[in-house]
N, C-alpha and C positions, 0 to 999 in steps of 0.2 A: 463666729470664726472657727471654733473647733469643729461645728457641724460642718462647716465648708471643707475642712481639712478631711474629715471622714468620708464626705461625698467625693472628693478628689481621689482620695485612695481607692475608693469602690470603682471610680471611673478607669483609673489606671489599670487595676487588676482585670476589669471587664475588657479593656482593648488589648491588653498583653495576652491574656487567655485566649480570646478569641483569635489573635493573630496565630498563636502557636497552635490552635486547633485546625484552623484553616490549612496551615502549613503542613500538619501532619496528615490531611486527607490524601496527599500524594504518595504516602507510603503504602496506601492500598491500590496503587497501579504497578502493574508489573508490564515490561517491555521486552518483547520477544523479536530477534531478527532472525529470517530464514534466508537461505540462498537455494536455488534449484539444482538438482542433480543435472549433470552435463546432458544426459540423454533426453532429459525433459526440457529443453531449451534450443528450440529449431525454427528454421523459417521455410516457408513451402511457397512456390511459385505457380502461377497460374497455368493450367494445363499441362504443367511438368510432373509426371508420375516416375521420372526414372533418377532424381536426385533432390535432395533436400540440404538445405545449408544448416550446419551445425555451428559455425562460428564466423561471423558475428552474427548476432540476432538483427534481422534486416526488415524493414519496411519500406516498400517501394510502391510509388505509383506509375504505370507505365502503359503504353498503348498497345504493346505487342502481345499476341496470344499463341505463339508457336514456340514458347519455352525459351525464347531469345529475349535480350535486354533491349529497351526497358520494358519490363513487363511487371504487372502487379505481384507483389511479394507480401506475406502475412507472417508475422512472429508468433510462435506458441511456447508457452513456458508455464510450468506449474511447480508449486511448493508443496512439500509434505509438512502439514501442520498437525500432524496426529499427535505429537509430543506436548502440545499446549495442555495445561492442566484443567480440569473440569471444574465446573461450579463458579465459573467467573463470567462476566459479561464483556463483549468486545466492545470496547470504548472507540477504537479507530484502528483502521488499516491502511497502509501506504505502500504503493508498489514503486520502487525506485529503478530506474535504468539510466545508465551513464552513456551519453552520446560521444562516441568516438570519431564519428564523421557524418557530414551532409553533404549530398551531391546533386548536381543537375546534369541531364543528358544534353550533350552538345551536337547530337546526331551521330556521333562515332564512338563516344566514350563518356565515362562519369568523369565531371569536373567537380574538384572539391570546392566547397563554400564555407564561409564561416558560420553562416546561420540560414534556417529556413522557416517559413511560416505555414506549415502544414497542420492540419487537424488529425491528430494520430490519437484513435479511440482504442479503449481497451474493453474487451467483452467477455463475459463468462461462457466457457466452452461447455456443453451439455451433452456430449459424446466421449466416450474414453478413447485416448489415443495412445500411441506406443512411444513414438519418438525416434532417435537414431535414424536408421536408414529404412525405416518401415513406415513412415507418415508422410503423405505427399497431398498433392491439390485434391485429388478423388479419394484416396485411401486414408483411413484413420489408422488403419493396420493392414500394410500390405502383406499377402494378396486377399486376405480373407474378408476384411470389413471395409466397405465403403463408407464414406460420409453421407448422410442423408442428402447434404446439399454440398456439390462441390466447393473446396475451399474452406470446409470446416462448419460445424454446427455449433451455434452460439446465440446467446440473447442480445438484446439491444445494448447499446454502449453504456457501460458502468460510469465511464468518466473520459474525459479526454484532455489534450494538451495541445496548445496551438502555436507553439514556438520552440524551435529545436537549436541549440547552440552547441557546436562542436566543444568538447571539453567541460560539459556542465550535465547536470542531472535532469531529467523529466520526472515528474511525480504524478501519480494518479491515486485519487481516493478510492479505495475499494472496501470500504467498511462493510456494506451490506453484502457484498459476495462472502467474505470471510465469515461474517456473521452467520449466514446460511450454511457454511461448511462446518464451522465450530459447532452450531447447534444441531447437526445432522439433519437439516431441512433439505439438502441436495448434496450429491457427491461432487467430490472435488476433483475436476478435471481440468482446472487451471484456467489460463487466459489465452485468448487471440488478440493480437495487436494488428490494427490495420489503419491506412490511410482512408479517410473519410470520403474523399474524391479520388477513388482508384480510376484506372484508364486515362490519367493524364495525358494529353497529347504531346507534352514535351518530356516529361519523365523526371521524377524526384525521388531521391533515395535517403533514408535515414539509417544508420548503423549503430547499434548499441553494443557495448562490450558484454562478452559471453565469457564469464569466467575469467581467465587470464589470457583472453586473445591477444589484447594490446597491453593492457595495465594488469596490475596484480588483483587478485581475488576480491580485495577491498572495494573495487570498481564494478564487480561482476552484479548481476540482478540481485534486489533486495526486496523482501517484504517485511515491513514493521507492523508489528501487531502489538497493541496496548490494551491489556485485560484490567478491568476493574472488579471488586467485589460485587457478586449478583445481587446481594442483599439491600434492600432500599436504606435499611438501618445499618450504620457502621459505628459499633462501639468506640467511643473517642475518649481516653482517659483524661485527655486536657480538658474536656467538657465537664467531667465529673469533678476535677480540682477545681474548675471555677465555680460550680454551684456550692461546693464546701466552703470556698473563700467567702461567698455571699452569706452563708449561714454563720460563718465564723465572725464577719464584721457585723451583722445584725446582733449577734450576742454580745460583742464589744460595746456596740452603740448602747444597748439596753442597760448594760453595766455602769456604762459612763455616765448615763442619763439618771440613773440611780444615785451615784455619787454627787452629781450636781444638786440634786434634789434634797 
C-alpha cells in the first residue's frame, strides 16, 4: 500500500512538472506586428503609367487594356522588419489584409457584393520599387527604372486565398518569404498581390483597407511574425526541478525501505 502511494506521488509530480514544462515553452516565443509605410502600399493598373492607387489597396481582374475600368490591378506593399532581433528562428509569418469591399462590373460601373470567390495570390517581389507616384505598371521607379516584366517582377505565388468577404480579414501564410528576408538570403522588396485569373471578361474587384482609408489603423495591413529561440536545446528550469524531485523521491524510498527492514 505504501509503495503504491509512493508510486502515485511520483506519477503526480511527473505529470504536473511536465505540464508546467510544456507550458513554459511558449515563453520562448516572441510575437511582432508590423504595418507598412503609406508610401509602400499602392496598386498599379495594366498599361497605366500616369497614375497609381494609394488608397485603397486594390486587386482587380478585368478585360480592358487602355487604362480604363475594368482592368487588371495589382497591389504592392512591403514591411520594414529590420527591427526584428537577431539570433532567433522564424516560426511563422502571416499577412493580414482587411476587406472593405468586393465588386462586380455590370457593364457601366462597379456593383457592390457581399462576397466573391476569387483566387488572390501573394508573390514575393524581386525588384526594388519606390511607391507613391513613382511606381506604375511598367515602372518600378519612374522615370529611370523599368520593371524587367511589365506589371512587376515577382516569384511564383507564396500563398493564396479563395474567398473574400466584405468586413473580414484575408490571411496569407508567408513564413518562407519572411524567413528569407530575416536570414539575409534575399532583399526585402515586399509582396505583389494579384488575381490568379486576370483579364476576366466580366470584371471583379477586391478592395483592402489601406491605413485609415475607411476604418482605423487597427484595420490596416498587418504582418505578424513569431520568432522562437534558434537553438535546438532550450534550458527549462521546470525540467530541472522534475529531475531533482525524482532524485529526492528515490532517496526517500530508500530510507523508507531501510526503516521497514
